[in-house]
N, C-alpha and C positions, 0 to 999 in steps of 0.2 A: 246755795252756798250759805252755811252758817258760820259766821266769823267768830273767832275766840272772844270770850267775854273780857271786858275791862280795858279795851284799847280804843283810842281815838286817833283819827288821821286827818291830815290837812295838806293841801298843796296850793301854791300860788306862783305867779310870775314875778320874779324879782329883777329881771333885766340882765341876768347872767348870760342867757342865750341871746343870740342876735335876733332870732325869730320870737315873736310874742306868744310863747306857750309855757305852761308851768315848768319852772326849773328849780323850785325850792319846796321841800316836803318835810313833814314832821310826823313821827309816830310816837304816841304818848301812852304809857301804861298808867291806869288809874290807881294801881297798887305797886309797891316796890317789887321789882321783878328780878329774877335770876337771869344771867346772860352768859353765853359762851361765844367765842368767835374764832375763826381762822382767817389768815391773811395771806397776801401775796408772798411768794418766795423770791420775787425780783429784788435784787440788791438796791435798786432805786425805788424808794418807797415814798409815797405822797404824805404830806403833813397830816391829813386826817387819819391815815393808817397808823402812823407813829403815835398820835395822840389817843386814838381809840385803844391801842394796847395799854398805854399809860393809865387811862381812865379805868379800864377793867381791872388792872392791878390795884389801883388806889382804892377803888370802891369794893374790892373783893367780889367782883362779879355782880354787883347790884346796879340796875339800870332803871331810869325813869323815862328816858326819851332818846330817840334817834333822829338826828338832823341830817338831811341829805340835800346836796345840790347837784344839779346836772349842768353841763355846758362848760365846766372848768374843773380840771382834775386837782387843782391846788397842789401841784407837784412841780418841783424844780423851779421854785420862785423864791424871791428874797423875803417875801412877807408871809409865806405859807403857814409857818408855825403860829405866828401871831393871829392870823385870820381864823385858823381852826380853833384856837383857844378862845378868842374873843367871841366867836359865834356860839360856842358851847356855854360860855359864861352868860351871854345875853339871854339864851333860852332858859338857862337855869334860874336866872333872876325872875323871869316871868312865871315860871312854873314852881318856884320856891323849892328848888332841888339843889343839892350840892353839884358843882360843875362836873365832878368826876362821874356823876350819874347820867350825863348826856354824852352819847356817842356820836361822833361826826363821821360822815362819809361823803365822798365827792367822786364825780365821774365827768370826763370831758377832755378837753385839750390840755396837753402837758406844756409847761413852760410859760404860761400866761398868768400874770398877776391877777388874783381874785380880789375884787374890791369889797371890803367888809361892809362899807356903807350901804351897798345894795341889799345885803342880807339884813342889816340893822333896820333899814327902812321898811322892809317887807315883813318883818316879824309880827307887828300888830295884826296885820291882815291874816297872816299864817295862823296865829294863835286863835284869832276870832273864828276861823273856819274849822276848827277842830270838831269832828263829829264821828260817831261810831260807824257810819255808812260810807266813808270816803276812802276805803281801802284801795279801790281801783283808781282813784284820782292820784294816789301816791305812786302806784305802779306805772301810770302813764307819765308822771312828772319826772321819774328817774331815767326814762329812755333817752338814748342818744341817737345812734344810727339804727336802733331797733325799728322794725316796721310794725310790730304789735306789742302790747303789754304782755307780761308773762306772770301768770298767777296759778296757784294750785291750792287745793283745800282737802281736808280730811276730817273725819269725825268717827269716834269709836267709843264703845262703852267699857268702862272698867268696873270693878266691884262696887266702888263708891259712887259711880255716876258717869256722866258723859263728858268727854274731853274733845275739844276742837283744835285744829291746827290750820293755819293759813300761811302761805308763803308767796313772796313776790321776788322777782329778780329782773335784772336787765343785762343785756349782753348780746352782741351781734358780731363784733370783730375784736381783735387783740385778745383772743380766747385760747389759752392753754393753761388753765389754772394750776394744776398739780396740787393745789391746796384749797383755794377758794376760787371764786370767779367774780369778775366785775363787782357788782353789788348784789347781795342776796339777803333777804330778811325773812326768817321763819318764826312765826309767833304761835304760842299755845297758851291756853288758860289752865293747863295742869300745874300742879305744885311740884316742882322738881328742884332739888338742891343743885347748887352751882357745880359741884364736883361731878355729880351724875350727868348733868347737862353737858359738860365737856366731853365725857365719854361717849354720850349719844351722838353729839355733833361730829366727833372725830371719825367714828365708824360710818355714820350716814354720809358724811362728806366723801369718804374713800370710795363709796360705791356710786356716787352721783357726780358732783362737781369735779372731783379729781379723775373722772373717767370721761372727760369732755375736751374736745379741741375743735376750733374752727379754722385757725390759721397757724397754730404753733407758737404764737406770741403770748407772753405772760404780762399782764397789765401791772402798772405801778400802784394801782388802787384797789386791787381785789380784796373784798371784805365780805365774809359770810357770817351772819349773826343769828344765833338761836336764842329766843327769849321765852321765858315761862313765868307768868305772873300769878298763877294760883287762883285766879278769880272764879274758876269753876268750883272751887272748894274741894277738888278731887286730887288727892295725893296717891299715886300708884303704890300698890303693894310691891315688895321686892320682886316677886315673881312676875309682875306685870310690866316691868321695865322693858323686857324684850318686845312686847307688843307696842309700847310707846316708841321705842327705837325704830321698829319696822314702819310705823306710821310716819315718823319724821323722814325716814329714808325714802319712802315712796313719794312724799311731797317733794323732796330734794331731787329725786330722779326725774320726776315730771317737769320740774323747772329746768333741769339740765338739758333734757330732750328738747324743750321749747327753744333754748338758746341755740342748739345745733340746727334745729329746723329753720331758725330765723337768721342763720349766719349771713354775713354781708354778701349779697349777690347770689345766695344759695337758692337752688330750686329743689334739692333733694336732701332728706334726712338719711344719714347712713348709720346703721347699727353694726358694730363689729364684735363678733364673739370669737374668742381664742380659747381653745381647750387642749388639754393634754400636755401643758407645759410643766416644767419641774415644780413650780409653785405659783401662787397667785401673782406675786410681784413680777415674775418672769413673763407670765401671760399678759399682764398689763403693759409691760415694756414692749412686747411684740405688737399688741393692739395699738399702742400710742404711735409706734413707728409707721404702721399702716395708715392710721388716721391722719398723720401729719405729712404723708407723701403727696406732693403736688401732682405727681404722675398718676397715682391712684385716684386722687380727687378729680382730676380733669378727665380721666377715663370714665368715671361715674357720670360726670357732667355730660359727656358725649355718648352715654349709654353704650360704651365699648367694653365688652367683657374680657378685658386684657388682664388675665389672672397672673401673668408673669410679673407685672408691676407689684402685685400684692406679695408674691413670693420674694421678690427682690427687696422690698421694703422690710419684710420680716427678717430677712437675712442680714440686714444692716442694723438691727435693733440692739446688738450687743448681747444677745442671748444664745447660748449653745443649744442647737437642736440638729437633727439629721434631716436634711431636705428630702431624702428618699422616703421619709415616713410622714410627709405632709399631704393632707387632702384639703382642698379649697372648694367651697360652694358659694356661689353668688345667686341671690334670690332663690335659694334652696335647690339650685341646679349645680351638680358637681362638675367643676371645670378642670380640676387638677386632682389626680389620684397617684399617690406615691411619688410626688414631686414631678410628675409628667402629665402631659395633656390628656384629659379624658374626653370621650366623645360626647358632644352635645350639639344642639341646634343653635348656631350663632344667631340666626334671625329671630328665633323664638325668645332667646335670652335677651337679645337687644330690645325687643318689645317689652319684656318684663322690666328692663332697666329704665324704661321711659316713665315708670311710675314715680310718685312723689316720695316713696320710701324705698330704701335699698338695704339689703342685709348681706353681710360677708361673714362666712364661718371659716376660720382657719384652725384646722385640727391636726395635732401631732399624735400619731399613733404610738401606743406604748403604755407604760405604767404611770406616766405623769398625771397628777390630779389637779394641777394648777389651771385656773380658769379666770377670765375677765371679760367684762362687757364694756364697750367704749362707744361713745357717740361722736359723730362728726358730720360734715356736710360736703357737698360737691364744691368745686372751685370753678367759678365762671368769670367771664369778662366783667360782670357787675362788681365783683370784689375790687378789681383794679380801678374802675370808675369811682367807686365810693371813696377809696383811700387816697386816690390821686388828688381829690378835691376836698378832703376832710376839713382843712382849715380855711379854705377859700370859698 
């Protein structure tokens, strides 16, 4: 793994979590960086989400640091706005940055006051720990119910030289981003203007985080940030931006798949492909309906090739299509042809469904060109256990 040039990372335990593991993290760019972000579409938004938007507007997309805490969402509290702002100001003073160039992000329990003094006391140690090789420490520090840290990397050559990309994310439950997800940070050392960065992020997000669902719930804290600091000294030529966007999208897709694979209580990663819809939006709508169906997800958990649940979920997606023109394949085995049962070996397919990855292909015959890929996971008793005791 070759990390992007010009970034330092740090993580420490501030006492925000009940258990003694890192819960405060910092990402710092050694040079002024351009940034773009997308946020939750939930009407209830955490204080750091609102402040992050404000800071990006005020700084015109210039960022020097990202401060993240885990264990407390800093949402729906009396002091949330003040804590988010004071935390950014405290970091800005130490790094000699304008406060608007510090972006805040939080994840954890909603409705619990976040004690600013915990952050304030931990900052000296956090700043002292900044180092170029602590990327993975930050990825671990931002975890909540995640079982594993989630990272992805890329490197490619442009005409003027080599560019590196690194991404980290967290997320296991309360996942149906539509726009961003939990927390995600993608960093590159390419030199990219803010306006172009926004375009790249919007399209990369559409094919990655916005094609992801674990349980159909959208968090109050979803934040996905793309940062470019130019420390490689490489600015893409106009014709090279397509390659840059593809590299960013691949990193984002890798992170999104890792979230689905690590869904709370999940044992299987499920990839859903919809083709033949009237347009891409319609295809995504069908795919999302299939991904969010508890009946589909529990059937996958039980290795039950119950294709009727898939057809039923698609029919409830609000998209017009002719069921008599639908073919469905599970694990590359056709189970439905023309809206009716196809002949297949139930036992053989059940064995295939015992694997750690599952594929569903929903095809509408005809002239439609719309297509979408979506990621989700199965639904097991483990999801109930985790969420029944999340606060206790």
